[in-house]
Every structure is written in structure tokens, then in C-alpha cells.
HTML snippet that shows the backbone in 3Dmol.js (N, CA, C, O; Angstrom):
<script src="https://3Dmol.org/build/3Dmol-min.js"></script>
<div id="view" style="width:600px;height:400px;position:relative"></div>
<script>
const pdb = `
ATOM      1  N   MET A   1      15.606   4.213 188.441  1.00  0.00           N
ATOM      2  CA  MET A   1      16.743   2.896 188.185  1.00  0.00           C
ATOM      3  C   MET A   1      16.581   2.161 189.760  1.00  0.00           C
ATOM      4  O   MET A   1      16.689   2.944 190.704  1.00  0.00           O
ATOM      5  N   ILE A   2      16.396   1.087 190.000  1.00  0.00           N
ATOM      6  CA  ILE A   2      16.510   0.297 190.929  1.00  0.00           C
ATOM      7  C   ILE A   2      17.835  -0.660 191.175  1.00  0.00           C
ATOM      8  O   ILE A   2      17.858  -1.461 190.241  1.00  0.00           O
ATOM      9  N   PRO A   3      18.722  -0.844 191.886  1.00  0.00           N
ATOM     10  CA  PRO A   3      19.861  -1.488 192.239  1.00  0.00           C
ATOM     11  C   PRO A   3      19.029  -3.064 192.303  1.00  0.00           C
ATOM     12  O   PRO A   3      17.966  -3.276 192.887  1.00  0.00           O
ATOM     13  N   PRO A   4      19.953  -4.188 191.431  1.00  0.00           N
ATOM     14  CA  PRO A   4      20.025  -5.259 191.872  1.00  0.00           C
ATOM     15  C   PRO A   4      20.158  -5.856 193.255  1.00  0.00           C
ATOM     16  O   PRO A   4      20.979  -5.538 194.115  1.00  0.00           O
ATOM     17  N   SER A   5      19.033  -6.948 193.335  1.00  0.00           N
ATOM     18  CA  SER A   5      18.913  -7.239 194.720  1.00  0.00           C
ATOM     19  C   SER A   5      19.436  -8.650 195.171  1.00  0.00           C
ATOM     20  O   SER A   5      19.868  -8.972 196.278  1.00  0.00           O
ATOM     21  N   LEU A   6      19.267  -9.529 193.865  1.00  0.00           N
ATOM     22  CA  LEU A   6      19.940 -10.874 193.782  1.00  0.00           C
ATOM     23  C   LEU A   6      20.263 -11.603 193.006  1.00  0.00           C
ATOM     24  O   LEU A   6      19.652 -11.819 191.959  1.00  0.00           O
ATOM     25  N   LEU A   7      21.245 -12.110 193.342  1.00  0.00           N
ATOM     26  CA  LEU A   7      22.659 -12.454 192.008  1.00  0.00           C
ATOM     27  C   LEU A   7      22.543 -14.173 192.016  1.00  0.00           C
ATOM     28  O   LEU A   7      23.369 -14.653 192.792  1.00  0.00           O
ATOM     29  N   LEU A   8      21.672 -15.229 191.299  1.00  0.00           N
ATOM     30  CA  LEU A   8      20.962 -16.166 191.097  1.00  0.00           C
ATOM     31  C   LEU A   8      22.820 -16.973 190.383  1.00  0.00           C
ATOM     32  O   LEU A   8      23.431 -16.464 189.442  1.00  0.00           O
ATOM     33  N   ILE A   9      23.269 -18.141 191.098  1.00  0.00           N
ATOM     34  CA  ILE A   9      24.428 -18.896 190.180  1.00  0.00           C
ATOM     35  C   ILE A   9      23.767 -20.117 190.453  1.00  0.00           C
ATOM     36  O   ILE A   9      23.461 -20.446 191.599  1.00  0.00           O
ATOM     37  N   ARG A  10      23.505 -20.891 189.325  1.00  0.00           N
ATOM     38  CA  ARG A  10      22.912 -22.062 189.463  1.00  0.00           C
ATOM     39  C   ARG A  10      24.358 -22.998 188.039  1.00  0.00           C
ATOM     40  O   ARG A  10      24.485 -22.630 186.871  1.00  0.00           O
ATOM     41  N   ILE A  11      25.034 -23.966 188.603  1.00  0.00           N
ATOM     42  CA  ILE A  11      25.647 -24.569 187.881  1.00  0.00           C
ATOM     43  C   ILE A  11      25.204 -26.215 187.988  1.00  0.00           C
ATOM     44  O   ILE A  11      25.382 -26.797 189.058  1.00  0.00           O
ATOM     45  N   GLY A  12      24.801 -26.705 187.188  1.00  0.00           N
ATOM     46  CA  GLY A  12      24.353 -28.003 187.182  1.00  0.00           C
ATOM     47  C   GLY A  12      22.762 -27.823 187.977  1.00  0.00           C
ATOM     48  O   GLY A  12      21.869 -27.164 187.443  1.00  0.00           O
ATOM     49  N   ARG A  13      22.651 -28.253 188.808  1.00  0.00           N
ATOM     50  CA  ARG A  13      21.414 -28.266 189.595  1.00  0.00           C
ATOM     51  C   ARG A  13      21.618 -27.520 191.089  1.00  0.00           C
ATOM     52  O   ARG A  13      20.637 -27.350 191.812  1.00  0.00           O
ATOM     53  N   VAL A  14      22.581 -27.211 191.382  1.00  0.00           N
ATOM     54  CA  VAL A  14      23.010 -26.714 192.428  1.00  0.00           C
ATOM     55  C   VAL A  14      22.945 -24.795 192.105  1.00  0.00           C
ATOM     56  O   VAL A  14      23.599 -24.336 191.168  1.00  0.00           O
ATOM     57  N   PRO A  15      22.270 -24.066 192.816  1.00  0.00           N
ATOM     58  CA  PRO A  15      21.644 -22.951 192.634  1.00  0.00           C
ATOM     59  C   PRO A  15      22.190 -22.027 194.019  1.00  0.00           C
ATOM     60  O   PRO A  15      21.901 -22.348 195.172  1.00  0.00           O
ATOM     61  N   ILE A  16      23.010 -20.858 193.665  1.00  0.00           N
ATOM     62  CA  ILE A  16      23.551 -19.955 194.968  1.00  0.00           C
ATOM     63  C   ILE A  16      22.952 -19.069 194.929  1.00  0.00           C
ATOM     64  O   ILE A  16      22.535 -18.926 193.780  1.00  0.00           O
ATOM     65  N   VAL A  17      22.523 -18.064 195.777  1.00  0.00           N
ATOM     66  CA  VAL A  17      21.809 -17.087 196.219  1.00  0.00           C
ATOM     67  C   VAL A  17      22.452 -16.369 196.527  1.00  0.00           C
ATOM     68  O   VAL A  17      23.070 -16.797 197.502  1.00  0.00           O
ATOM     69  N   ILE A  18      22.806 -15.171 196.213  1.00  0.00           N
ATOM     70  CA  ILE A  18      23.675 -14.173 197.182  1.00  0.00           C
ATOM     71  C   ILE A  18      22.621 -12.833 197.077  1.00  0.00           C
ATOM     72  O   ILE A  18      22.253 -12.494 195.953  1.00  0.00           O
ATOM     73  N   PRO A  19      22.270 -12.280 197.954  1.00  0.00           N
ATOM     74  CA  PRO A  19      21.321 -11.708 198.436  1.00  0.00           C
ATOM     75  C   PRO A  19      22.320  -9.616 198.418  1.00  0.00           C
ATOM     76  O   PRO A  19      22.591  -8.945 199.414  1.00  0.00           O
ATOM     77  N   LEU A  20      22.503  -9.343 197.335  1.00  0.00           N
ATOM     78  CA  LEU A  20      22.862  -8.279 197.080  1.00  0.00           C
ATOM     79  C   LEU A  20      21.986  -7.055 197.777  1.00  0.00           C
ATOM     80  O   LEU A  20      22.427  -5.911 197.666  1.00  0.00           O
ATOM     81  N   LEU A  21      21.036  -7.233 198.328  1.00  0.00           N
ATOM     82  CA  LEU A  21      20.505  -5.853 199.145  1.00  0.00           C
ATOM     83  C   LEU A  21      21.200  -6.211 200.195  1.00  0.00           C
ATOM     84  O   LEU A  21      21.231  -5.230 200.937  1.00  0.00           O
ATOM     85  N   LEU A  22      21.695  -6.964 200.593  1.00  0.00           N
ATOM     86  CA  LEU A  22      22.336  -7.184 201.797  1.00  0.00           C
ATOM     87  C   LEU A  22      23.499  -5.997 201.620  1.00  0.00           C
ATOM     88  O   LEU A  22      23.578  -5.055 202.408  1.00  0.00           O
ATOM     89  N   LEU A  23      24.289  -6.153 200.607  1.00  0.00           N
ATOM     90  CA  LEU A  23      25.499  -4.923 200.848  1.00  0.00           C
ATOM     91  C   LEU A  23      25.513  -3.549 199.942  1.00  0.00           C
ATOM     92  O   LEU A  23      26.473  -2.945 199.465  1.00  0.00           O
ATOM     93  N   TRP A  24      23.686  -3.193 199.858  1.00  0.00           N
ATOM     94  CA  TRP A  24      23.586  -2.039 199.229  1.00  0.00           C
ATOM     95  C   TRP A  24      24.301  -1.003 200.465  1.00  0.00           C
ATOM     96  O   TRP A  24      25.218  -0.210 200.246  1.00  0.00           O
ATOM     97  N   PRO A  25      23.528  -1.268 202.009  1.00  0.00           N
ATOM     98  CA  PRO A  25      23.803  -0.426 202.944  1.00  0.00           C
ATOM     99  C   PRO A  25      25.417  -0.278 203.524  1.00  0.00           C
ATOM    100  O   PRO A  25      25.671   0.626 204.320  1.00  0.00           O
ATOM    101  N   ILE A  26      26.575  -1.304 203.033  1.00  0.00           N
ATOM    102  CA  ILE A  26      27.621  -1.464 203.448  1.00  0.00           C
ATOM    103  C   ILE A  26      28.486  -0.529 202.192  1.00  0.00           C
ATOM    104  O   ILE A  26      29.607  -0.038 202.324  1.00  0.00           O
ATOM    105  N   ALA A  27      27.661  -0.465 201.050  1.00  0.00           N
ATOM    106  CA  ALA A  27      28.186   0.609 199.795  1.00  0.00           C
ATOM    107  C   ALA A  27      28.342   1.604 200.166  1.00  0.00           C
ATOM    108  O   ALA A  27      29.370   2.276 200.260  1.00  0.00           O
ATOM    109  N   LEU A  28      26.751   1.918 200.563  1.00  0.00           N
ATOM    110  CA  LEU A  28      26.300   3.533 200.583  1.00  0.00           C
ATOM    111  C   LEU A  28      27.141   4.020 201.973  1.00  0.00           C
ATOM    112  O   LEU A  28      27.664   5.135 201.998  1.00  0.00           O
ATOM    113  N   ALA A  29      27.227   3.110 203.109  1.00  0.00           N
ATOM    114  CA  ALA A  29      27.939   3.761 204.320  1.00  0.00           C
ATOM    115  C   ALA A  29      29.470   4.267 203.643  1.00  0.00           C
ATOM    116  O   ALA A  29      29.933   5.392 203.835  1.00  0.00           O
ATOM    117  N   LEU A  30      30.195   3.114 202.754  1.00  0.00           N
ATOM    118  CA  LEU A  30      31.290   3.693 202.499  1.00  0.00           C
ATOM    119  C   LEU A  30      31.273   5.168 201.443  1.00  0.00           C
ATOM    120  O   LEU A  30      32.075   6.093 201.317  1.00  0.00           O
ATOM    121  N   LEU A  31      30.112   4.891 200.872  1.00  0.00           N
ATOM    122  CA  LEU A  31      30.348   5.899 199.825  1.00  0.00           C
ATOM    123  C   LEU A  31      30.036   7.211 200.621  1.00  0.00           C
ATOM    124  O   LEU A  31      30.876   8.111 200.600  1.00  0.00           O
ATOM    125  N   ALA A  32      28.954   7.353 201.270  1.00  0.00           N
ATOM    126  CA  ALA A  32      28.718   8.622 202.200  1.00  0.00           C
ATOM    127  C   ALA A  32      30.066   9.045 203.003  1.00  0.00           C
ATOM    128  O   ALA A  32      30.298  10.254 203.016  1.00  0.00           O
ATOM    129  N   VAL A  33      30.813   8.350 203.551  1.00  0.00           N
ATOM    130  CA  VAL A  33      31.919   8.445 204.074  1.00  0.00           C
ATOM    131  C   VAL A  33      32.775   9.530 203.286  1.00  0.00           C
ATOM    132  O   VAL A  33      33.129  10.687 203.516  1.00  0.00           O
ATOM    133  N   GLY A  34      32.970   8.475 202.087  1.00  0.00           N
ATOM    134  CA  GLY A  34      34.497   8.660 201.184  1.00  0.00           C
ATOM    135  C   GLY A  34      34.237   9.575 200.451  1.00  0.00           C
ATOM    136  O   GLY A  34      35.070  10.482 200.445  1.00  0.00           O
ATOM    137  N   LEU A  35      32.974   9.736 199.518  1.00  0.00           N
ATOM    138  CA  LEU A  35      32.710  11.040 198.714  1.00  0.00           C
ATOM    139  C   LEU A  35      33.066  12.402 199.768  1.00  0.00           C
ATOM    140  O   LEU A  35      33.964  13.045 199.225  1.00  0.00           O
ATOM    141  N   PRO A  36      32.799  12.818 200.625  1.00  0.00           N
ATOM    142  CA  PRO A  36      33.007  14.079 201.146  1.00  0.00           C
ATOM    143  C   PRO A  36      34.509  14.355 201.623  1.00  0.00           C
ATOM    144  O   PRO A  36      35.013  15.475 201.537  1.00  0.00           O
ATOM    145  N   VAL A  37      35.157  13.280 202.116  1.00  0.00           N
ATOM    146  CA  VAL A  37      36.654  13.515 202.009  1.00  0.00           C
ATOM    147  C   VAL A  37      37.468  13.062 201.233  1.00  0.00           C
ATOM    148  O   VAL A  37      38.606  12.891 201.672  1.00  0.00           O
ATOM    149  N   SER A  38      37.134  12.660 199.609  1.00  0.00           N
ATOM    150  CA  SER A  38      37.970  12.824 198.602  1.00  0.00           C
ATOM    151  C   SER A  38      37.427  14.314 197.739  1.00  0.00           C
ATOM    152  O   SER A  38      37.982  15.039 196.913  1.00  0.00           O
ATOM    153  N   LEU A  39      36.534  14.326 198.171  1.00  0.00           N
ATOM    154  CA  LEU A  39      35.897  16.158 197.582  1.00  0.00           C
ATOM    155  C   LEU A  39      37.185  17.007 198.195  1.00  0.00           C
ATOM    156  O   LEU A  39      38.233  17.538 197.827  1.00  0.00           O
ATOM    157  N   LEU A  40      36.494  16.800 199.228  1.00  0.00           N
ATOM    158  CA  LEU A  40      37.785  18.151 200.177  1.00  0.00           C
ATOM    159  C   LEU A  40      39.229  17.655 199.855  1.00  0.00           C
ATOM    160  O   LEU A  40      40.216  18.239 200.304  1.00  0.00           O
ATOM    161  N   LEU A  41      39.277  16.994 199.377  1.00  0.00           N
ATOM    162  CA  LEU A  41      40.788  16.898 199.306  1.00  0.00           C
ATOM    163  C   LEU A  41      41.007  16.980 198.149  1.00  0.00           C
ATOM    164  O   LEU A  41      42.087  17.569 198.105  1.00  0.00           O
ATOM    165  N   LEU A  42      40.700  16.780 197.169  1.00  0.00           N
ATOM    166  CA  LEU A  42      40.301  17.278 195.867  1.00  0.00           C
ATOM    167  C   LEU A  42      40.309  18.865 195.558  1.00  0.00           C
ATOM    168  O   LEU A  42      40.845  19.446 194.614  1.00  0.00           O
ATOM    169  N   LEU A  43      39.468  19.459 196.757  1.00  0.00           N
ATOM    170  CA  LEU A  43      39.633  20.883 196.982  1.00  0.00           C
ATOM    171  C   LEU A  43      40.649  21.474 197.364  1.00  0.00           C
ATOM    172  O   LEU A  43      40.915  22.572 196.874  1.00  0.00           O
ATOM    173  N   PHE A  44      41.513  20.867 198.384  1.00  0.00           N
ATOM    174  CA  PHE A  44      41.883  21.836 198.921  1.00  0.00           C
ATOM    175  C   PHE A  44      43.479  21.349 198.307  1.00  0.00           C
ATOM    176  O   PHE A  44      44.608  21.426 198.792  1.00  0.00           O
ATOM    177  N   THR A  45      43.089  20.963 197.360  1.00  0.00           N
ATOM    178  CA  THR A  45      44.467  20.836 196.250  1.00  0.00           C
ATOM    179  C   THR A  45      44.472  21.242 195.371  1.00  0.00           C
ATOM    180  O   THR A  45      45.209  20.871 194.458  1.00  0.00           O
ATOM    181  N   PHE A  46      43.664  22.150 195.302  1.00  0.00           N
ATOM    182  CA  PHE A  46      43.090  23.196 194.271  1.00  0.00           C
ATOM    183  C   PHE A  46      42.775  22.665 192.561  1.00  0.00           C
ATOM    184  O   PHE A  46      43.050  23.370 191.590  1.00  0.00           O
ATOM    185  N   ARG A  47      42.167  21.323 192.477  1.00  0.00           N
ATOM    186  CA  ARG A  47      41.476  20.883 191.722  1.00  0.00           C
ATOM    187  C   ARG A  47      40.089  20.593 191.771  1.00  0.00           C
ATOM    188  O   ARG A  47      39.443  19.545 191.772  1.00  0.00           O
ATOM    189  N   PRO A  48      39.824  21.706 191.809  1.00  0.00           N
ATOM    190  CA  PRO A  48      38.179  22.181 191.185  1.00  0.00           C
ATOM    191  C   PRO A  48      37.794  21.083 190.441  1.00  0.00           C
ATOM    192  O   PRO A  48      37.140  20.177 190.958  1.00  0.00           O
ATOM    193  N   ARG A  49      38.128  21.067 189.292  1.00  0.00           N
ATOM    194  CA  ARG A  49      37.846  20.114 187.874  1.00  0.00           C
ATOM    195  C   ARG A  49      37.794  18.940 188.107  1.00  0.00           C
ATOM    196  O   ARG A  49      36.857  18.291 187.642  1.00  0.00           O
ATOM    197  N   LYS A  50      38.758  18.336 188.874  1.00  0.00           N
ATOM    198  CA  LYS A  50      38.764  16.332 189.558  1.00  0.00           C
ATOM    199  C   LYS A  50      37.687  16.334 190.504  1.00  0.00           C
ATOM    200  O   LYS A  50      37.223  15.251 190.861  1.00  0.00           O
ATOM    201  N   ALA A  51      37.188  17.502 190.997  1.00  0.00           N
ATOM    202  CA  ALA A  51      36.478  17.162 192.175  1.00  0.00           C
ATOM    203  C   ALA A  51      35.019  16.544 191.565  1.00  0.00           C
ATOM    204  O   ALA A  51      34.470  15.444 191.635  1.00  0.00           O
ATOM    205  N   TRP A  52      34.639  18.029 190.837  1.00  0.00           N
ATOM    206  CA  TRP A  52      33.689  17.413 190.069  1.00  0.00           C
ATOM    207  C   TRP A  52      33.483  16.452 189.037  1.00  0.00           C
ATOM    208  O   TRP A  52      32.311  16.289 188.700  1.00  0.00           O
ATOM    209  N   LEU A  53      34.551  15.633 188.333  1.00  0.00           N
ATOM    210  CA  LEU A  53      34.557  14.532 187.802  1.00  0.00           C
ATOM    211  C   LEU A  53      33.803  13.990 189.214  1.00  0.00           C
ATOM    212  O   LEU A  53      32.595  13.924 189.444  1.00  0.00           O
ATOM    213  N   ALA A  54      34.878  13.647 190.026  1.00  0.00           N
ATOM    214  CA  ALA A  54      34.577  12.607 191.019  1.00  0.00           C
ATOM    215  C   ALA A  54      32.986  12.586 191.385  1.00  0.00           C
ATOM    216  O   ALA A  54      32.308  11.559 191.427  1.00  0.00           O
ATOM    217  N   LEU A  55      32.589  13.702 191.602  1.00  0.00           N
ATOM    218  CA  LEU A  55      31.111  14.068 192.058  1.00  0.00           C
ATOM    219  C   LEU A  55      30.156  13.270 191.192  1.00  0.00           C
ATOM    220  O   LEU A  55      29.221  12.535 191.511  1.00  0.00           O
ATOM    221  N   VAL A  56      30.686  13.647 189.911  1.00  0.00           N
ATOM    222  CA  VAL A  56      29.741  12.474 188.552  1.00  0.00           C
ATOM    223  C   VAL A  56      30.309  11.419 188.476  1.00  0.00           C
ATOM    224  O   VAL A  56      29.401  10.587 188.459  1.00  0.00           O
ATOM    225  N   ALA A  57      31.716  10.659 188.391  1.00  0.00           N
ATOM    226  CA  ALA A  57      31.602   9.512 188.702  1.00  0.00           C
ATOM    227  C   ALA A  57      30.701   8.518 189.523  1.00  0.00           C
ATOM    228  O   ALA A  57      30.335   7.370 189.269  1.00  0.00           O
ATOM    229  N   VAL A  58      30.470   9.344 190.586  1.00  0.00           N
ATOM    230  CA  VAL A  58      29.508   8.561 191.367  1.00  0.00           C
ATOM    231  C   VAL A  58      28.168   8.247 190.776  1.00  0.00           C
ATOM    232  O   VAL A  58      27.483   7.260 191.045  1.00  0.00           O
ATOM    233  N   GLY A  59      27.877   9.223 189.928  1.00  0.00           N
ATOM    234  CA  GLY A  59      26.194   9.050 189.375  1.00  0.00           C
ATOM    235  C   GLY A  59      26.514   7.968 187.908  1.00  0.00           C
ATOM    236  O   GLY A  59      25.668   7.324 187.289  1.00  0.00           O
ATOM    237  N   TRP A  60      27.381   8.012 187.750  1.00  0.00           N
ATOM    238  CA  TRP A  60      27.927   6.534 186.646  1.00  0.00           C
ATOM    239  C   TRP A  60      28.044   5.561 186.947  1.00  0.00           C
ATOM    240  O   TRP A  60      27.595   4.633 186.275  1.00  0.00           O
ATOM    241  N   ILE A  61      28.715   5.380 188.114  1.00  0.00           N
ATOM    242  CA  ILE A  61      28.944   4.061 188.877  1.00  0.00           C
ATOM    243  C   ILE A  61      27.184   3.492 189.005  1.00  0.00           C
ATOM    244  O   ILE A  61      26.581   2.590 188.424  1.00  0.00           O
ATOM    245  N   TYR A  62      26.805   4.398 189.940  1.00  0.00           N
ATOM    246  CA  TYR A  62      25.702   4.160 190.525  1.00  0.00           C
ATOM    247  C   TYR A  62      24.807   3.323 188.994  1.00  0.00           C
ATOM    248  O   TYR A  62      24.282   2.210 189.010  1.00  0.00           O
ATOM    249  N   ALA A  63      24.892   4.458 187.592  1.00  0.00           N
ATOM    250  CA  ALA A  63      24.042   3.715 186.968  1.00  0.00           C
ATOM    251  C   ALA A  63      24.575   2.730 186.199  1.00  0.00           C
ATOM    252  O   ALA A  63      23.766   2.313 185.370  1.00  0.00           O
ATOM    253  N   PHE A  64      25.585   2.231 186.172  1.00  0.00           N
ATOM    254  CA  PHE A  64      26.438   1.165 185.813  1.00  0.00           C
ATOM    255  C   PHE A  64      26.040  -0.018 186.587  1.00  0.00           C
ATOM    256  O   PHE A  64      25.400  -0.897 186.010  1.00  0.00           O
ATOM    257  N   PHE A  65      26.299  -0.122 187.634  1.00  0.00           N
ATOM    258  CA  PHE A  65      25.777  -0.986 188.553  1.00  0.00           C
ATOM    259  C   PHE A  65      23.969  -1.440 188.115  1.00  0.00           C
ATOM    260  O   PHE A  65      23.638  -2.492 187.568  1.00  0.00           O
ATOM    261  N   THR A  66      23.140  -0.451 188.491  1.00  0.00           N
ATOM    262  CA  THR A  66      21.863  -0.647 187.866  1.00  0.00           C
ATOM    263  C   THR A  66      21.598  -1.297 186.681  1.00  0.00           C
ATOM    264  O   THR A  66      20.634  -2.052 186.550  1.00  0.00           O
ATOM    265  N   ALA A  67      22.392  -1.053 185.807  1.00  0.00           N
ATOM    266  CA  ALA A  67      21.555  -1.678 184.466  1.00  0.00           C
ATOM    267  C   ALA A  67      22.285  -3.065 184.437  1.00  0.00           C
ATOM    268  O   ALA A  67      22.382  -3.627 183.346  1.00  0.00           O
ATOM    269  N   PHE A  68      22.980  -3.853 185.934  1.00  0.00           N
ATOM    270  CA  PHE A  68      23.235  -5.063 185.815  1.00  0.00           C
ATOM    271  C   PHE A  68      21.527  -6.020 186.159  1.00  0.00           C
ATOM    272  O   PHE A  68      21.122  -7.181 186.090  1.00  0.00           O
ATOM    273  N   ARG A  69      20.962  -4.610 186.552  1.00  0.00           N
ATOM    274  CA  ARG A  69      19.304  -5.629 186.492  1.00  0.00           C
ATOM    275  C   ARG A  69      18.861  -6.279 185.619  1.00  0.00           C
ATOM    276  O   ARG A  69      18.772  -5.761 184.506  1.00  0.00           O
ATOM    277  N   GLY A  70      18.416  -7.680 185.833  1.00  0.00           N
ATOM    278  CA  GLY A  70      17.523  -7.904 184.481  1.00  0.00           C
ATOM    279  C   GLY A  70      18.782  -9.147 183.623  1.00  0.00           C
ATOM    280  O   GLY A  70      18.544  -9.841 182.635  1.00  0.00           O
ATOM    281  N   LEU A  71      19.828  -9.087 184.262  1.00  0.00           N
ATOM    282  CA  LEU A  71      20.834  -9.783 183.336  1.00  0.00           C
ATOM    283  C   LEU A  71      20.689 -11.687 183.201  1.00  0.00           C
ATOM    284  O   LEU A  71      20.574 -12.639 183.973  1.00  0.00           O
ATOM    285  N   ASN A  72      20.732 -11.575 182.517  1.00  0.00           N
ATOM    286  CA  ASN A  72      20.656 -13.333 182.326  1.00  0.00           C
ATOM    287  C   ASN A  72      21.389 -13.907 181.315  1.00  0.00           C
ATOM    288  O   ASN A  72      21.388 -13.463 180.167  1.00  0.00           O
ATOM    289  N   ILE A  73      22.066 -14.949 181.703  1.00  0.00           N
ATOM    290  CA  ILE A  73      23.636 -15.428 181.194  1.00  0.00           C
ATOM    291  C   ILE A  73      23.433 -17.014 181.218  1.00  0.00           C
ATOM    292  O   ILE A  73      23.445 -17.525 182.338  1.00  0.00           O
ATOM    293  N   ASN A  74      23.218 -17.993 179.933  1.00  0.00           N
ATOM    294  CA  ASN A  74      22.712 -19.212 180.430  1.00  0.00           C
ATOM    295  C   ASN A  74      24.680 -19.828 179.190  1.00  0.00           C
ATOM    296  O   ASN A  74      25.281 -19.409 178.201  1.00  0.00           O
ATOM    297  N   VAL A  75      24.741 -20.334 179.642  1.00  0.00           N
ATOM    298  CA  VAL A  75      25.880 -21.354 179.296  1.00  0.00           C
ATOM    299  C   VAL A  75      25.942 -22.948 179.285  1.00  0.00           C
ATOM    300  O   VAL A  75      26.333 -23.575 180.269  1.00  0.00           O
ATOM    301  N   LYS A  76      25.545 -23.536 178.150  1.00  0.00           N
ATOM    302  CA  LYS A  76      25.551 -25.009 177.960  1.00  0.00           C
ATOM    303  C   LYS A  76      26.324 -25.472 177.306  1.00  0.00           C
ATOM    304  O   LYS A  76      26.638 -25.178 176.153  1.00  0.00           O
ATOM    305  N   GLY A  77      26.850 -26.523 178.215  1.00  0.00           N
ATOM    306  CA  GLY A  77      28.151 -27.304 177.394  1.00  0.00           C
ATOM    307  C   GLY A  77      27.460 -28.529 177.359  1.00  0.00           C
ATOM    308  O   GLY A  77      26.252 -28.577 177.590  1.00  0.00           O
ATOM    309  N   ARG A  78      28.433 -29.964 176.965  1.00  0.00           N
ATOM    310  CA  ARG A  78      27.848 -31.061 176.923  1.00  0.00           C
ATOM    311  C   ARG A  78      27.557 -32.050 178.350  1.00  0.00           C
ATOM    312  O   ARG A  78      26.864 -33.068 178.346  1.00  0.00           O
ATOM    313  N   ASN A  79      28.056 -31.647 179.186  1.00  0.00           N
ATOM    314  CA  ASN A  79      28.046 -32.233 180.149  1.00  0.00           C
ATOM    315  C   ASN A  79      27.579 -31.286 181.780  1.00  0.00           C
ATOM    316  O   ASN A  79      27.377 -31.625 182.946  1.00  0.00           O
ATOM    317  N   ARG A  80      27.573 -30.028 181.039  1.00  0.00           N
ATOM    318  CA  ARG A  80      27.200 -28.858 182.081  1.00  0.00           C
ATOM    319  C   ARG A  80      26.295 -27.705 181.445  1.00  0.00           C
ATOM    320  O   ARG A  80      26.150 -27.310 180.288  1.00  0.00           O
ATOM    321  N   TRP A  81      25.686 -27.287 182.798  1.00  0.00           N
ATOM    322  CA  TRP A  81      24.855 -26.070 182.246  1.00  0.00           C
ATOM    323  C   TRP A  81      25.615 -25.343 183.554  1.00  0.00           C
ATOM    324  O   TRP A  81      26.112 -25.951 184.502  1.00  0.00           O
ATOM    325  N   VAL A  82      25.577 -23.718 183.345  1.00  0.00           N
ATOM    326  CA  VAL A  82      25.958 -22.726 184.570  1.00  0.00           C
ATOM    327  C   VAL A  82      25.081 -21.515 183.574  1.00  0.00           C
ATOM    328  O   VAL A  82      25.284 -21.159 182.413  1.00  0.00           O
ATOM    329  N   GLN A  83      24.297 -21.188 184.337  1.00  0.00           N
ATOM    330  CA  GLN A  83      23.310 -19.845 184.500  1.00  0.00           C
ATOM    331  C   GLN A  83      23.358 -18.736 185.661  1.00  0.00           C
ATOM    332  O   GLN A  83      23.284 -18.907 186.877  1.00  0.00           O
ATOM    333  N   ILE A  84      23.489 -17.683 185.010  1.00  0.00           N
ATOM    334  CA  ILE A  84      23.908 -16.574 185.861  1.00  0.00           C
ATOM    335  C   ILE A  84      22.582 -15.485 186.197  1.00  0.00           C
ATOM    336  O   ILE A  84      22.703 -14.529 185.431  1.00  0.00           O
ATOM    337  N   LYS A  85      21.824 -15.384 186.751  1.00  0.00           N
ATOM    338  CA  LYS A  85      20.678 -14.331 186.677  1.00  0.00           C
ATOM    339  C   LYS A  85      20.435 -13.197 187.818  1.00  0.00           C
ATOM    340  O   LYS A  85      19.783 -13.444 188.832  1.00  0.00           O
ATOM    341  N   VAL A  86      21.038 -11.894 187.547  1.00  0.00           N
ATOM    342  CA  VAL A  86      20.778 -11.033 188.568  1.00  0.00           C
ATOM    343  C   VAL A  86      19.047 -10.217 188.705  1.00  0.00           C
ATOM    344  O   VAL A  86      18.438  -9.634 187.808  1.00  0.00           O
ATOM    345  N   LEU A  87      18.751 -10.377 189.685  1.00  0.00           N
ATOM    346  CA  LEU A  87      17.292 -10.033 189.596  1.00  0.00           C
ATOM    347  C   LEU A  87      17.082  -9.146 190.994  1.00  0.00           C
ATOM    348  O   LEU A  87      15.976  -8.681 191.270  1.00  0.00           O
TER     349      LEU A  87
END
`;
const viewer = $3Dmol.createViewer("view");
viewer.addModel(pdb, "pdb");
viewer.setStyle({}, {cartoon: {color: "spectrum"}});
viewer.zoomTo();
viewer.render();
</script>
């Protein structure tokens, strides 16, 4: 599963390209710092079941965001056309 790298928003004839590829290192750094801290806090409060759930939820969240790759939304009105693509 490869995460999405570009978000293209086109309103009428004006395209807006947002490089999601640049946001992934920031998200990975936050995850690398936040996950061990949260797991240690959950283990020290004697809640190993919730710690396991937090660890599994990271995989679910990653799968959720990678599922957006290939999303294409087109909305056409009388005078306006909006298109959203996740590449």
C-alpha cells in the first residue's frame, strides 16, 4: 500500500496542487515520537489491552489514508465545475 502523494483541486479552470508527499515525513516523525510515549503511558497505567489497541489503530489509520489513493470526485453545476483528485 502506497500513500497518496498529490492532491489536485480544480475549481473551474484554476488548479491547486498540494504535494502530500512533503507532509508524510512530518507525519512519520510525529508518529515515531508519539507512539512510544503513548504506549509507555498506557503500560504504566496498567492498561495493556488499550496499549495493544493503540498499536493496532496505527495500522488501521495508515490503511485508511492509503485507500484515498486514486480517489476522483467531479461535481458539475450550471456555471461551476469542481474536481478533486488524489494521486
